[in-house]
Structures are given as C-alpha cells and as structure tokens.
C-alpha positions as CSV (number, residue, x, y, z in Angstrom):
1,X,14.3,-184.2,33.1
2,X,17.6,-184.5,35.5
3,X,19.7,-181.6,33.9
4,X,22.9,-183.7,34.7
5,X,22.5,-186.2,32.1
6,X,22.6,-185.8,28.6
7,X,19.9,-185.8,25.6
8,X,18.9,-189.3,24.2
9,X,19.8,-188.5,20.9
10,X,22.7,-185.9,19.8
11,X,22.3,-182.8,18.9
12,X,22.2,-180.9,15.6
13,X,25.3,-179.6,15.9
14,X,26.8,-182.3,16.8
15,X,25.1,-184.3,14.0
16,X,26.3,-181.2,11.5
17,X,30.1,-182.3,12.7
18,X,29.3,-185.6,12.0
19,X,27.8,-184.5,8.2
20,X,31.2,-182.9,7.9
21,X,33.1,-186.1,9.3
22,X,31.5,-188.0,6.8
23,X,32.4,-185.1,3.9
24,X,36.3,-184.9,5.1
25,X,36.7,-188.7,5.3
26,X,35.2,-189.3,1.6
27,X,38.2,-186.7,0.9
28,X,40.1,-188.8,2.4
29,X,39.3,-191.9,0.4
30,X,39.5,-190.1,-2.6
31,X,42.9,-188.2,-2.7
32,X,44.6,-191.5,-2.7
33,X,43.0,-192.7,-5.7
34,X,43.3,-190.0,-7.5
35,X,47.2,-189.8,-6.9
36,X,47.1,-192.7,-8.3
37,X,45.3,-192.0,-11.2
38,X,47.4,-188.8,-11.6
39,X,51.1,-190.8,-11.2
40,X,52.4,-188.9,-14.7
41,X,51.2,-185.7,-13.2
42,X,52.9,-186.3,-10.0
43,X,56.4,-188.0,-11.8
44,X,56.1,-184.2,-14.1
45,X,56.3,-182.4,-11.2
46,X,58.8,-184.5,-9.1
47,X,61.5,-183.5,-12.6
48,X,60.3,-180.1,-12.4
49,X,60.9,-179.8,-8.8
50,X,64.1,-181.9,-8.8
51,X,65.8,-181.7,-12.3
52,X,68.7,-183.6,-10.8
53,X,66.9,-186.5,-10.5
54,X,66.9,-189.6,-12.9
55,X,63.4,-191.7,-14.4
56,X,64.2,-193.8,-12.0
57,X,64.5,-191.9,-8.9
58,X,61.1,-190.0,-9.8
59,X,59.2,-193.3,-10.5
60,X,60.7,-194.3,-7.4
61,X,59.7,-190.8,-5.9
62,X,56.1,-190.8,-7.9
63,X,55.6,-195.1,-6.3
64,X,56.7,-193.5,-2.4
65,X,54.5,-190.3,-2.8
66,X,51.6,-192.4,-3.9
67,X,51.9,-195.6,-1.4
68,X,52.5,-193.1,1.7
69,X,49.8,-190.5,0.6
70,X,47.5,-193.8,0.7
71,X,48.6,-195.1,4.0
72,X,48.1,-191.8,6.0
73,X,44.7,-191.1,4.4
74,X,43.8,-194.4,4.9
75,X,44.8,-193.7,8.9
76,X,42.3,-190.7,8.2
77,X,39.6,-191.7,7.1
78,X,39.6,-194.9,9.8
79,X,39.7,-191.6,12.6
80,X,37.3,-190.3,10.8
81,X,34.8,-193.2,10.5
82,X,35.6,-193.9,14.0
83,X,34.9,-190.1,15.4
84,X,31.6,-190.1,12.9
85,X,29.9,-193.3,15.4
86,X,32.0,-191.9,18.4
87,X,30.7,-188.6,18.9
88,X,27.1,-189.6,19.0
89,X,28.0,-191.0,22.1
90,X,28.6,-187.3,24.0
91,X,31.8,-188.2,25.7
92,X,34.4,-185.9,26.3
93,X,36.8,-187.9,25.0
94,X,35.6,-187.9,21.7
95,X,35.1,-183.9,21.2
96,X,39.1,-183.6,22.2
97,X,40.4,-186.4,19.9
98,X,37.6,-184.5,17.3
99,X,39.9,-181.6,17.6
100,X,42.9,-182.4,18.0
101,X,42.7,-184.6,14.6
102,X,40.3,-182.2,12.7
103,X,42.9,-179.0,14.0
104,X,46.1,-181.5,12.7
105,X,44.7,-182.1,9.5
106,X,44.4,-178.2,8.6
107,X,48.1,-178.4,9.6
108,X,48.8,-181.3,7.1
109,X,47.5,-179.5,5.2
110,X,49.8,-176.7,4.4
111,X,52.1,-179.6,4.4
112,X,50.3,-180.8,1.0
113,X,50.4,-177.1,-0.4
114,X,53.5,-176.8,0.3
115,X,54.8,-180.2,-1.9
116,X,52.2,-180.2,-4.8
117,X,49.9,-177.9,-6.4
118,X,47.9,-181.3,-7.5
119,X,44.9,-180.3,-4.6
120,X,45.4,-177.2,-4.5
121,X,41.5,-176.4,-5.1
122,X,40.5,-179.0,-2.8
123,X,43.0,-178.2,0.7
124,X,41.1,-175.3,1.5
125,X,37.6,-176.8,1.4
126,X,38.7,-179.2,4.0
127,X,40.4,-177.0,5.4
128,X,36.7,-175.0,5.9
129,X,35.6,-178.1,6.8
130,X,37.7,-179.2,9.7
131,X,37.6,-175.9,11.3
132,X,33.7,-176.2,11.0
133,X,33.9,-179.1,13.0
134,X,36.2,-177.8,15.8
135,X,33.4,-174.9,16.0
136,X,30.7,-176.8,16.0
137,X,31.7,-179.5,18.6
138,X,32.6,-177.1,21.5
139,X,30.8,-173.4,20.4
140,X,27.1,-173.7,19.9
141,X,25.3,-173.8,23.8
142,X,23.9,-177.6,22.4
143,X,26.9,-179.1,21.8
144,X,28.6,-177.6,24.9
145,X,26.2,-179.5,27.4
146,X,25.9,-182.8,24.7
147,X,30.1,-183.3,25.9
148,X,29.2,-181.8,29.6
149,X,30.8,-184.5,32.1
150,X,28.4,-186.6,34.4
C-alpha cells in the first residue's frame, strides 16, 4: 500500500468525532425549540434580571432571545451537518474548521451560561462533547494519518 494516500474510509476515531458532532447538532436543534416552548420561563428570567422593564419590553426581549437563539443555533446545526459529511473526506481544512467551530462553541457556551440558567445542565455536557471532537480529530495516530497532507 502506498503510504502517501489516505485510507479509503475514516478511522474509528474520526467516525466517533462525527457521531459526537451529530449529537452536538441535535442539541442545536433542540435548544431553540426548548427556548420557544419555555418562553414564559425566559420572560420570568428577564423580568428578574431587569426589574425596571415593563411587560412589553420583557415580551420583546424574550421574543428577540428566542429568534436570535433559533438563528444562531440553526447556523451551528448546519455547520455540524457540513462537518459530519465533510470530515469523512479527510481534507485538512475540515479538521481545522471542526476545531475552530467547536472551540468557539465552547466559548459561546460560557455566554449562554451567564445569560440564563435554563441550560445549565446541558452546557457542560455539550462542552465536553465538543472538546472530545477536537481531541479525536487531532490526537490519535489514525486521525493524524487520515488528515495528513498527500
């Protein structure tokens, strides 16, 4: 076998990273749905954080939070889908994009943590999965070989 070519299929480490990205993507699908379903709880949180807001301003803030959450998480969902599909190609740019996007998502999780307790149980789990994806595409020898330039 020529050692300068990539294996035909992704190694188990990359397959595991892809599976974790599917789970992370599902989280990005569920979060806006939960925000929309629990908009009353979101309004209560906004009212507690901003006692000077009137009912209309609280409602607008909650609506804006749900809409911006849907757009933001929708984009991250699409990115996860792209990465799940493209990581299997072994192209180095897919590993770099995966790394940057997942590390930024961990950072964004800190923002979500500080803005609302609604997802405190989920944020650490998602962060561990995202960090595991990064480790899986960079650390194990099969992953390194798979993404090595020709």
